[in-house]
C-alpha positions, 0 to 999 in steps of 0.5 A: 505501510503501502496502502493504495495511495502509496503503491500508485504513488511508488509506481509513478516514482519508479517508472520515472526514476528506473523506467528504461534502465537496464540492469547491471546487477541484483543483490538479494537475501544479502542480510537475512531476515526471518520475515522477508520472503521470496519467490524461489532462490533469491540468489538467483535473482541476479542471473534472472534479471541482469541485463533485462530492461525495466519497462515500467511499474504499476500498482497492483493493491498495496503492491508495486510490480516492475515490468522487467522485459518478460520478468516481474519483479514485486514488493509487497506492502511491508517493503520499503523501497528508496531511489539509489544513485551511483551506489548511494541513496538519492539524497547522497546518504550512504546505503543501508547496511542491511537490505533485502534487495538491491538493484542497480542499473546500467547507468548508476539509477537503482533502488535499495529495498529493506524490511522492517516487519514482514514483506515480500520481494518476488522476481518470476517470469510473467505468469508464474507468481500463484500467490494467492495475495498477488493474484486477488490483487491483481483481478481485484477493482481498484477504488481509484477505477470507474469499474469499482462503482456502486454496484460493485460496492453493494456486492461486497456489502451483500457478500459479508456477514451483517454482523461484520464491522466496517472495519472487518468490511473495507481493511480484512479478507482482501476484499479490497486489496491495498485498502487497510488498517491506515487508510480506514480511518479517514475514510470512516471519518469523512463518511461520518461511520464509526469503524466498529459499527456492525453492517446491520446497523447501517442505513442506506444513507451511512453506505451512501456516504460510506461508498463516496468516502472510499472513492474520494478519499483514496482519490485524495490521498493519492492525488496528494502523494500518499499519506503523511504518515508514510514515506515515498521513494525518495523518503519524503512523507506523503502530502495528505494530511491524515485527520485521525492517525497515530500522528493526530492523537491528542489533537482533538477531533478536526470537526466538533474538537472533541476526544478522539478514541483510540481502540484496539480492534482486528490486529490494530488501532482504530481512531474515531470520534464518539461524537461525529462517528456514533456508535 
């Protein structure tokens, strides 16, 4: 799933791959999918976008937005985006038989998008998208920016219930759009804070380390082109080696070598070391 590091990487790659291209055709909704959501009628996307020029892409939390003249095309965190050239994937393999959106430029560059669990593919005139997740992400401060400072972080903590957990603070209710359950694991681990810990149990030192880890961990993940649990525009895994994730279960704690606990919590698994991240 796209989170902040992957959306930032994907936006840069999309700008390089299709930026400046003029759209030749768009096929949306070819393969019906009960959890693929569109803005309006997907059959109208071809008429709305064909002939327009792609300016660039930008990351909005865990979403990616293509700026296409006065139109916008936004992909949510559940959409897999892959680069294409001359009607094939960029690595030469054939396109997936089932896809939810395909865009081709006049020079043969393009993208193909598939949805596995759920995802939104929204084409709309600039300023016309009233989706609350899009609006919140557009207006939120990114942890990758200087505007996400300690004052902003402290305000998020102050506005939350003291009984809220660390995971609840960082990865729910769109407090930090694009920071989800995946990135949370290493952020909490690097801060030596347990994701199950309640805010009222955190010391000032805990909060110092947690804020610093949000900034430095997400920056490191982004600089490496995303996490190794996710794939980029060309189908390659990110270069950031996750410390705690489904890929590392059974390897032991990277610090003390002890066992890692996996626990289902708030709609997903959390991973932590009881020794290095005591509750």
